[in-house]
Structures are given as structure tokens and as C-alpha cells.
C-alpha atoms as one frame of an Amber mdcrd trajectory, in Angstrom:
protein
 -85.222  53.140 -12.886 -88.081  52.843 -10.509 -89.108  49.652 -12.242 -85.654
  48.205 -11.795 -85.616  49.203  -8.174 -88.991  47.573  -7.545 -87.860  44.413
  -9.324 -84.688  44.369  -7.247 -86.643  44.803  -4.000 -89.140  42.140  -5.039
 -86.338  39.720  -5.864 -84.656  40.526  -2.583 -87.745  39.420  -0.639 -88.554
  36.462  -2.910 -85.134  34.881  -2.729 -85.247  34.288   1.054 -88.849  33.082
   0.757 -87.794  30.605  -1.919 -84.909  29.391   0.222 -87.144  29.047   3.282
 -89.645  27.064   1.226 -86.872  24.711  -0.006 -85.481  24.023   3.497 -88.537
  22.055   4.748 -88.466  19.979   1.562 -84.823  19.096   2.214 -85.615  18.373
   5.873 -88.299  15.888   4.809 -85.771  14.226   2.493 -83.217  13.956   5.347
 -85.886  12.481   7.658 -86.702   9.860   5.032 -83.018   8.954   4.682 -82.656
   8.673   8.477 -85.738   6.442   8.640 -84.379   4.262   5.804 -81.022   3.931
   7.589 -82.740   2.991  10.871 -84.759   0.330   9.048 -81.551  -1.011   7.505
 -79.871  -1.157  10.938 -82.834  -3.098  12.367 -82.750  -5.511   9.416 -78.996
  -6.068   9.843 -79.416  -6.673  13.584 -82.031  -9.344  12.801 -79.709 -10.966
  10.261 -76.888 -10.908  12.818 -79.108 -12.567  15.437 -80.102 -15.274  12.952
 -76.453 -15.907  12.054 -75.485 -16.154  15.722 -78.274 -18.702  16.298 -77.062
 -20.721  13.297 -73.481 -20.633  14.610 -74.619 -21.913  18.007 -76.544 -24.743
  16.345 -73.529 -25.665  14.210 -71.324 -25.616  17.309 -73.757 -27.938  19.138
 -73.814 -30.334  16.180 -70.004 -30.301  15.945 -69.678 -31.018  19.665 -72.118
 -33.917  19.379 -70.258 -35.291  16.348 -66.889 -34.967  18.117 -68.261 -36.953
  21.036 -68.946 -39.863  18.672 -65.469 -39.966  17.086 -63.317 -42.905  18.258
 -60.327 -42.140  20.466 -56.842 -43.063  19.259 -54.052 -43.642  21.752 -50.559
 -45.080  21.774 -48.576 -46.403  24.711 -45.063 -47.738  24.187 -45.022 -51.476
  24.760 -48.812 -51.604  24.696 -49.446 -50.584  21.088 -52.089 -48.531  19.330
 -55.664 -48.540  20.574 -58.788 -47.322  18.811 -61.691 -46.993  21.233 -65.293
 -45.955  20.679 -66.278 -42.721  22.389 -68.883 -44.552  24.485 -66.361 -47.350
  25.255 -68.665 -49.958  23.725 -65.727 -51.462  21.807 -61.970 -51.112  21.462
 -59.325 -52.538  19.152 -55.651 -52.684  20.108 -52.738 -53.884  18.067 -49.123
 -54.254  19.074 -46.050 -56.132  17.966 -43.218 -57.917  19.680 -40.152 -57.798
  17.467 -36.566 -58.715  18.271 -33.968 -58.293  15.580 -30.475 -59.539  16.186
 -27.132 -59.152  14.509 -24.902 -61.931  15.653 -21.359 -62.718  14.797 -21.395
 -66.478  15.018 -18.374 -68.652  14.527 -18.548 -71.795  12.493 -19.058 -73.000
   9.011 -21.310 -71.018   6.693 -22.531 -74.339   5.263 -24.176 -74.996   8.656
 -26.338 -71.910   8.230 -24.182 -69.627  10.326 -23.503 -66.251   8.829 -21.586
 -63.515  10.518 -22.981 -59.964  10.797 -26.407 -60.470   9.210 -29.636 -59.258
  10.743 -32.325 -61.827  11.476 -35.655 -61.694  13.219 -35.616 -63.562  16.500
 -39.182 -62.605  17.377 -41.807 -61.148  15.080 -45.193 -61.508  16.745 -48.124
 -59.159  16.116 -50.962 -59.025  18.654 -54.592 -58.134  18.004 -56.954 -57.450
  20.910 -60.667 -56.755  20.575 -62.646 -55.557  23.608 -66.388 -55.246  24.072
 -68.401 -53.369  26.690 -65.583 -51.244  28.175 -63.225 -54.250  27.910 -65.389
 -56.469  30.074 -64.968 -59.108  27.361 -61.604 -59.339  25.629 -60.488 -61.514
  22.743 -56.756 -61.641  22.061 -54.801 -63.315  19.283 -51.045 -63.387  18.794
 -49.390 -64.659  15.647 -46.019 -66.403  15.545 -44.197 -65.099  12.501 -40.743
 -66.061  13.750 -40.115 -67.786  10.436 -39.987 -64.212   9.037 -41.079 -64.536
   5.481 -41.720 -68.275   5.356 -45.468 -67.722   5.628 -45.939 -70.347   8.299
 -44.731 -71.277  11.749 -41.590 -73.223  10.800 -38.973 -73.747  13.435 -35.360
 -72.595  13.038 -34.067 -75.804  11.456 -37.207 -76.308   9.326 -37.750 -79.809
  10.712 -41.359 -79.229  11.701 -44.144 -76.847  10.854 -46.518 -75.623  13.547
 -49.462 -73.311  13.710 -49.014 -69.667  12.860 -51.419 -68.772  15.700 -49.199
 -68.489  18.742 -51.774 -67.523  21.355 -55.498 -67.083  21.344 -57.241 -66.013
  24.537 -60.684 -64.980  25.606 -60.946 -63.030  28.853 -63.819 -61.825  30.977
 -62.722 -59.004  33.263 -65.059 -59.334  36.223 -63.075 -56.635  38.039 -64.894
 -54.109  35.858
């Protein structure tokens, strides 16, 4: 019985010693995990800084590219204009079109029809500007024949040029 008692007492003292010996080993393991996590945080912060720098560079490149894109604008009566971002050139196109529906009296053999639509004016304009529109070249076509492919007059007695107007301007006011 004495042997059992001594074994019990010995175990009673050895168990806390064993536990106390294991605690520093676990503490070292926790310190290593903390150090590994801190290293990971530092690495992620560096990656985040690199990504932010890349985003800023991409934003700068996008802003520079957007500054080089031509501008598109539309004004009623003035047409559509495409203009370079640095205003070195511009192209404008517009059209003058008048469609009429007349109820004419008279013989249909004379070419008079009642209630049909016909094009009175159908004239596209093309304008090219250079150097912030200091120099301007303008051309207007006369397509009043509407489908004839040339500049015929209404009674088809003569054929003229399809080019209605061609101008070259120098805007010295600029």
C-alpha cells in the first residue's frame, strides 16, 4: 500500500511538472504563428501598395487616351461634327431636305399627281476644317433630282452639275 501511495504522490508532483514543461513549448508555437501572421500581413500590405500604384498608372493612361478621342457633337440645323481632341481637324456633315405633299390640280398626263410626296430639296453638306477651323473646305451636293443620280432639273430639259456649292474659306478672325 505504501508503494501505491508513493506512486500516487510521485504522479501527483510529476503531472504538474509535465504540464508546466509543455506550456513553454506551446507558447513558442503560438509565437511562431503570430510571427508568420505578421509576415503575411506585411506581404499583403506590399501587394496592396503595388496594386494601388498599378491602378493609378492605368487611370493616368486612360485619362491620356480619353484626351485623344475625337469629340462628337450635334446641333439642330448645323449637323453632326466630329472634331479632334486637339482641334487640329474637324468634319461636319448636314443635310437640307424639304419634302412636300401637294395636291395639285390639272392633268396627270402633265406630271401632276395629287397627294404624293416628293423631294423639293435634298442637299447634303460636307465641311472639313483644319487648324481649329482656320481653313475650311465646304461642298454641297444638289440631289434635287432625288434618285436620278445627276442634277436634272424638274422638267428634265437640261442636266447640270451635281456639285451645288464648293467653297474654301480662311477664317482670319481666329
